[in-house]
C-alpha positions in Angstrom: 102.5 65.1 48.3 104.4 62.7 50.4 105.9 61.1 47.2 107.4 64.0 45.3 110.1 62.2 43.5 108.6 63.0 40.1 108.4 66.8 40.7 110.7 69.3 39.1 112.9 71.3 41.5 110.6 74.3 41.2 107.5 72.2 41.9 109.2 70.6 44.9 110.1 74.0 46.3 106.6 75.2 45.8 105.2 72.1 47.6 107.5 72.6 50.6 106.3 76.2 50.9 102.7 75.1 50.7 103.2 72.6 53.5 104.9 75.3 55.7 102.1 77.7 55.0 99.5 75.1 55.9 101.3 74.4 59.2 101.5 78.2 59.9 97.8 78.6 59.2 96.9 75.8 61.5 98.9 77.5 64.3 97.1 80.8 63.6 93.6 79.3 63.9 93.9 79.2 67.7 96.2 79.5 70.7 99.4 77.6 70.9 99.8 77.4 74.7 103.1 78.8 75.8 103.2 76.3 78.5 101.5 73.1 77.3 101.6 73.6 73.6 97.8 72.8 73.4 95.7 74.7 70.9 93.1 77.0 72.6 90.6 79.0 70.6 89.3 82.5 71.4 86.2 82.0 73.5 83.0 83.6 72.4 81.9 83.8 76.1 83.7 86.5 78.0 82.2 85.7 81.4 85.6 85.5 82.9 86.9 88.5 81.0 87.3 91.6 83.1 89.4 93.1 85.9 90.6 89.9 87.6 88.5 90.4 90.7 88.8 94.2 91.2 85.8 95.2 93.2 82.8 97.3 92.2 82.1 99.4 95.3 78.4 99.5 94.5 78.2 95.8 95.1 79.6 96.0 98.6 77.5 96.4 101.7 76.6 99.9 102.9 77.5 101.1 106.3 74.4 101.1 108.4 74.4 104.3 110.4 71.8 102.9 112.8 74.7 100.9 114.4 76.1 104.2 115.8 75.0 105.6 119.2 72.2 108.2 119.0 74.1 111.5 118.8 76.8 110.3 116.5 74.1 108.6 114.3 71.9 111.7 113.9 74.9 113.9 113.1 76.3 111.4 110.6 73.0 111.2 108.7 72.9 115.0 108.5 76.5 115.2 107.3 75.9 112.5 104.6 72.9 114.6 103.4 74.7 117.9 103.5 77.8 116.8 101.6 76.0 114.2 99.5 78.5 111.5 100.5 78.0 107.8 101.3 77.7 106.5 104.8 80.9 104.6 104.4 82.7 107.9 104.0 81.5 109.2 107.3 80.8 106.4 109.9 84.3 104.9 109.8 85.8 108.3 110.5 83.5 108.8 113.5 84.7 105.5 114.9 88.4 106.5 114.4 88.0 109.9 116.0 86.2 108.4 119.0 89.1 105.9 119.3 91.5 108.8 119.2 89.7 110.3 122.2 89.8 107.2 124.4 93.2 105.6 123.6 95.3 105.2 126.7 92.2 105.9 128.8 90.3 102.6 128.4 91.1 99.0 127.3 88.6 96.3 126.7 89.0 92.8 128.3 87.1 90.2 126.3 88.5 87.3 128.4 90.5 87.0 131.6 94.0 87.1 130.1 93.3 89.2 127.0 93.1 93.0 126.6 92.7 95.1 123.6 93.6 98.8 123.3 91.2 101.4 122.0 93.0 102.7 118.9 92.0 101.9 115.3 93.8 102.1 111.9 91.2 103.1 109.3 91.5 103.6 105.5 88.7 105.0 103.5 89.3 104.4 99.8 87.7 106.8 97.3 88.4 108.3 93.9 89.2 112.0 93.4 86.2 114.5 93.7 84.4 112.3 96.2 84.6 115.1 98.8 87.1 113.4 101.0 88.6 116.7 102.3 85.3 118.4 103.1 84.2 115.3 105.0 87.4 115.2 107.0 87.3 118.9 107.8 83.8 118.6 109.3 84.5 115.5 111.3 87.8 116.8 112.6 86.3 120.1 113.9 86.2 118.9 117.5 89.8 117.8 117.3 91.0 121.2 116.1 88.8 123.1 118.6 90.0 121.0 121.5 93.6 121.5 120.6 93.2 125.2 120.2 91.3 125.6 123.5 93.8 123.5 125.5 96.8 125.3 124.0 95.3 128.6 124.9 94.7 127.4 128.5 98.3 126.0 128.7 100.0 129.0 127.1 101.2 130.6 130.5 102.5 127.2 131.7 104.3 126.6 128.3 105.9 130.0 128.5 107.1 129.5 132.1 108.5 126.1 131.2 110.4 127.5 128.3 111.8 130.4 130.4 113.0 128.0 133.2 114.6 125.7 130.7 116.4 128.6 129.0 117.7 129.9 132.3 119.0 126.4 133.4 120.6 125.8 130.0 122.4 129.2 130.2 123.6 128.4 133.8 124.9 125.0 132.7 126.7 126.6 129.7 128.2 129.4 131.8 129.4 127.0 134.5 131.1 124.8 131.9 132.8 127.9 130.5 133.9 129.0 133.9 135.3 125.6 134.9 137.2 125.6 131.6 139.1 128.7 132.5 142.1 128.8 134.8 142.9 131.2 137.6 139.6 131.0 139.5 140.0 130.5 143.2 137.5 129.5 145.9 136.1 132.7 147.4 136.0 134.5 144.1 132.6 136.1 143.5 132.0 134.1 140.4 133.6 130.8 141.5 131.6 127.7 140.4 132.5 124.1 141.0 131.3 120.7 139.7 128.7 120.6 142.4 127.0 123.6 140.9 127.1 122.0 137.5 125.5 118.8 138.8 122.8 120.8 140.6 121.9 122.8 137.5 121.8 119.6 135.4 119.7 117.8 137.9 117.2 120.7 138.1 117.0 120.7 134.3 116.5 116.9 134.2 113.7 117.2 136.7 111.9 120.0 135.0 108.7 118.6 133.6 108.1 119.5 130.0 105.0 121.4 129.2 104.4 121.1 125.4 101.5 122.2 123.2 98.7 119.6 122.9 98.7 117.7 119.6 95.9 115.2 119.1 96.5 114.6 115.4 99.1 115.1 112.7 99.1 114.8 109.0 102.4 114.7 107.1 105.0 113.8 109.7 108.4 112.1 109.7 108.9 109.1 112.1 111.4 111.0 114.2 109.0 113.9 114.7 106.2 111.4 115.4 108.3 109.8 118.2 108.9 113.2 119.7 105.2 114.2 119.6 104.3 110.9 121.2 106.7 111.7 124.1 105.1 115.1 124.5 101.5 113.8 124.4 101.5 110.9 126.9 102.5 108.4 124.2 99.3 108.8 122.2 98.4 110.7 118.9 96.5 110.4 115.7 97.6 110.4 112.1 94.7 111.9 110.1 95.1 112.7 106.4 93.3 112.9 103.1 96.4 112.0 101.2 98.6 108.9 101.1 101.8 110.8 102.0 102.3 108.9 105.3 102.8 105.7 103.3 105.6 107.3 101.3 107.2 108.4 104.5 106.9 104.9 105.9 108.5 103.6 102.7 111.5 105.7 103.3 111.1 109.1 101.6 113.4 110.7 104.1 115.7 107.7 104.6 117.2 104.8 102.7 114.9 102.2 104.1 111.4 101.6 105.3 110.7 103.0 108.8 107.6 101.3 110.0 108.6 99.9 113.4 107.0 102.7 115.5 103.7 102.4 113.5 103.6 98.6 113.8 104.3 98.7 117.6 101.9 101.6 118.3 99.0 99.5 117.0 99.1 97.3 120.0 101.0 99.5 122.5 104.2 97.5 122.3 107.4 99.1 123.8 109.4 101.0 121.3 113.1 101.8 121.8 115.5 103.4 119.4 119.2 104.2 119.8 120.8 106.9 117.7 124.5 107.3 117.0 125.7 110.6 118.4 122.2 111.6 119.6 119.9 110.9 122.5 117.9 107.7 122.0 114.2 107.3 122.6 112.1 104.8 124.5 108.3 104.7 124.5 106.8 102.3 126.9 103.3 101.8 125.4 102.7 104.2 122.5 99.3 104.2 120.7 98.4 105.7 117.4 95.0 106.0 115.7 95.1 106.4 112.0 92.3 107.8 109.7 93.4 108.0 106.0 91.3 108.9 103.0 93.2 107.5 100.1 92.7 106.9 96.4 92.7 103.3 95.1 95.9 104.0 93.2 97.6 104.7 96.5 96.5 101.4 98.0 97.6 99.6 94.9 101.1 101.2 94.7 101.8 101.3 98.4 100.7 97.8 99.2 103.0 96.4 96.5 105.7 97.2 99.0 106.8 93.7 100.1 107.9 94.9 103.5 104.5 96.4 104.3 102.8 93.2 103.3 105.4 90.9 104.9 105.4 92.7 108.2 101.6 93.0 108.4 101.1 96.8 108.1 98.1 96.4 105.7 96.6 93.7 108.0 96.3 96.3 110.8 93.9 98.5 108.8 90.1 98.5 108.5 89.0 99.3 105.0 85.9 101.1 103.7 85.2 101.5 100.0 82.1 103.6 99.7 80.3 103.7 96.4 80.6 106.9 94.4 77.9 109.5 94.6 79.1 111.4 91.6 76.3 111.9 89.1 73.6 111.5 91.7 74.4 114.4 94.0 71.9 117.3 94.5 72.7 121.0 94.6 70.0 122.1 97.0 70.6 120.2 100.3 69.7 120.4 103.9 72.2 122.2 106.2 73.5 120.3 109.2 71.4 121.7 112.1 73.6 123.6 114.6 72.2 121.6 117.5 73.3 118.3 115.9 76.7 119.7 115.0 77.3 121.0 118.5 76.1 117.7 120.1 78.6 115.8 118.0 81.4 118.2 118.8 80.5 118.2 122.5 80.6 114.4 122.7 84.0 114.2 121.1 85.5 117.0 123.1 84.2 115.3 126.3 86.0 112.1 125.3 89.2 114.1 124.6 88.9 115.8 128.0 88.8 112.5 130.0 92.1 112.5 132.0 94.8 110.0 130.9 95.4 107.7 133.9 98.6 106.0 134.8 97.1 102.7 133.4 94.0 102.4 131.2 90.8 101.5 132.9 89.5 98.1 132.0 86.1 97.6 130.6 84.6 94.0 130.5 81.8 92.4 128.6 78.4 91.5 130.1 77.1 87.9 129.7 75.3 88.5 126.4 78.2 90.4 124.9 80.6 87.6 125.9 78.3 85.0 124.2 78.2 87.1 121.0 81.9 87.7 121.0 82.6 84.0 121.3 80.2 83.1 118.5 81.9 85.7 116.2 85.3 84.3 117.1 84.3 80.9 115.7 82.7 82.5 112.6 86.1 84.1 111.8 88.0 81.0 112.7 86.1 79.0 110.2 86.8 81.4 107.4 90.5 81.6 108.0 91.1 78.1 106.7 90.5 79.0 103.1 92.0 82.5 103.1 95.1 83.5 101.3 98.1 84.0 103.6 97.9 87.7 103.4 94.2 87.9 104.1 94.5 85.3 106.8 96.7 87.8 108.7 94.0 90.4 108.4 91.3 88.0 109.5 93.5 87.0 112.5 93.1 90.6 113.8 89.4 91.1 113.0 88.1 89.7 116.3 90.4 91.9 118.4 89.6 94.9 116.2 85.9 94.3 116.6 86.4 94.4 120.4 88.0 97.8 119.9 85.0 98.9 117.9 82.7 97.7 120.7 84.8 99.8 123.1 84.4 102.9 121.0 80.7 102.4 120.7 80.5 101.9 124.5 82.4 105.1 125.2 80.4 107.1 122.7 77.3 106.1 124.7 78.6 106.6 128.3 81.5 109.1 127.8 82.9 109.9 131.3 80.9 107.1 132.9 82.2 104.4 130.5 84.3 102.8 133.2 81.2 102.2 135.4 79.5 99.9 132.9 80.1 96.7 131.1 79.8 96.5 127.3 76.3 95.3 126.6 75.0 92.7 124.2 73.4 95.3 122.0 76.7 97.2 121.7 78.5 94.0 120.9 75.9 93.1 118.3 76.4 96.4 116.6 80.2 96.1 116.7 80.0 92.6 115.1 77.8 94.0 112.3 80.5 96.7 111.7 83.1 93.9 111.8 81.3 92.1 109.0 81.1 95.3 107.0 84.8 95.9 107.3 85.5 92.2 106.4 83.6 92.5 103.1 85.4 95.8 102.3 88.8 94.4 103.3 88.2 91.5 100.9 87.6 94.1 98.1 90.6 96.1 99.2 92.8 93.0 99.2 91.5 92.3 95.7 92.6 95.9 94.7 96.0 95.0 96.2 96.0 91.6 94.5 96.5 89.9 97.8 93.5 87.7 97.5 94.9 86.1 94.3 96.9 83.0 93.7 100.5 83.6 92.7 99.7 82.8 89.0 96.9 85.4 89.0 99.2 88.0 90.5 101.7 87.2 87.8 99.0 87.4 85.2 97.9 90.9 86.4 101.5 92.1 86.4 102.1 90.8 82.8 98.9 92.4 81.6 99.9 95.7 83.2 103.2 95.5 81.4 101.6 94.6 78.1 99.2 97.6 78.5 102.1 99.9 79.2 103.3 99.3 75.6 100.0 100.3 74.0 100.5 97.4 71.6 98.0 94.8 70.4 100.8 92.3 69.9 104.2 91.8 71.4 107.0 89.2 71.1 107.3 87.0 74.2 111.0 87.8 74.5 110.3 91.5 74.4 107.7 91.1 77.2 110.3 89.2 79.2 112.7 92.2 79.0 109.9 94.4 80.4 109.4 92.0 83.3 113.0 91.4 84.4 112.5 93.7 87.4 110.0 91.4 89.0 111.3 88.7 91.2 110.8 85.3 89.6 110.5 86.6 86.1 114.2 87.0 85.5 114.0 83.9 83.3 111.4 82.9 80.7 110.1 80.0 82.7 109.1 82.3 85.5 106.6 84.0 83.2 104.9 80.9 82.0 102.3 80.4 84.9 101.1 84.0 84.4 101.0 83.6 80.6 99.0 80.4 80.9 96.5 82.1 83.3 96.0 85.0 80.8 95.4 82.5 78.0 92.9 80.6 80.1 91.0 83.8 81.0 90.8 84.9 77.4 93.1 87.9 77.6 95.7 86.8 75.1 96.7 84.1 72.6 100.2 83.0 71.8 101.2 82.0 68.3 104.5 80.6 67.1 105.4 82.3 63.9 108.3 82.6 61.5 108.8 86.3 61.0 110.5 88.5 58.4 113.1 86.7 56.3 113.1 83.4 58.2 113.4 80.5 55.6 111.2 77.5 56.6 113.6 75.2 54.7 116.4 76.2 57.0 114.4 75.6 60.1 115.1 77.9 63.0 113.0 78.5 66.1 109.8 80.5 65.3 109.1 83.5 67.4 106.3 83.4 70.0 103.9 86.3 69.5 101.4 87.4 72.1 98.2 88.8 70.6 95.9 90.8 73.0 92.2 89.9 72.8 90.5 92.7 70.7 87.5 92.5 73.1 89.8 93.4 76.0 91.2 96.4 74.1 87.6 97.5 73.3 86.5 97.2 77.0 89.6 99.0 78.2 88.9 101.9 75.7 85.3 102.1 76.9 86.5 102.5 80.5 
């Protein structure tokens, strides 16, 4: 039809329409790449079709309870049986609670000029109904009992301190009132001078505070957390079965994130904060141990916080993602034997009862432990080269965290005599196996967060999430752009293209250029770009 000079006007119009329809049909037969313009067909093989790397917990390694010292191991096995939960729900918590007991008391020294503190940041990730709260309640029993017993013992001292403080504060207040009044002369019965005021104030300043013992808190503001650290020799635990602490850190009670104290308390760095119109606060070497049972959605949402990621909060956590036991649990189960429960409680309370020295006691490695620690260092170092920037930050802390794990294992074995022994090769071997467990689970957690992905894959996940939010099987590219304007880099159309291309290559979508509605092919005009969602993806999503 190239030569249509002999056609009538009606035939010529019909021919133009047929050519346009043929071109449109060719476009509809496959993808028209939004970036390259190349045609890509739907693939019949959906091997790459799925959740972009989100982990399946049942494919991750299980926590081997045999790595724990004897009494903790026996109790942990009984608890897993009684509550019908996975070992990865219990053992990481045992490690965190033991770290809570020894922080500020012992440090480990792997090499001459390097020390690690005892505290750990632990996140156990599990869906609802996985018995997170019952597990936490059983494991935290020694914490609650020790707090109650110590506060009962300290009750008379606390009452005396409060009474002395009230008397001195009243004297200071009365002295100020007296000095403010005129007509008082020396020799008057109630005469008070500035020397009295100074004396009362000095006595109040020197009065040593006796506060209730707090080993652990749950939902706490950062200001209260700082005060509790002051009252408890600059050490405390944050133990929770909810993710509320992350919301507080993100600024629930302020207009900005407030994570400095949590970042510095990971390594015992000095924390100082000045307040306008109020007394400031200085903590010389605060330490916090964290044990959080959180749902995957919390990890996803919280770790999208760019300041958390950029300042390395997520890199400080060890992660455990135990497989679900739902659907496999039994109703008739073995009760935890009282002797095993009491042995576990006894060991932990003995750790809590070890006095806090002015400086932590240093525990060193024996020759075999030193050799194993060095070998593990080079194992990690080799893997860091190919890691994403975010995961590289996590790997960079793994060796030091593994030394902390070795310290907790050592203290669970020797308790009050921990300072008299070096960490053995067997203890270090077990700690390194735990380190490898946490590395595998951290990789999965970072996949959940999207922090193992390349930038284009992260963009693709975000785009797919926005498409899913519409519930549509097809959407105009310009409409999708409007949905994505809140994401940095996607304010303009070109910023979306790497993610769109990634979705095309993975078989999630195809993009067609089409003339819609009343567009007249004779008048030209730019055709609309329509995103079509792969029906197989929709089907799989509905099945989930």
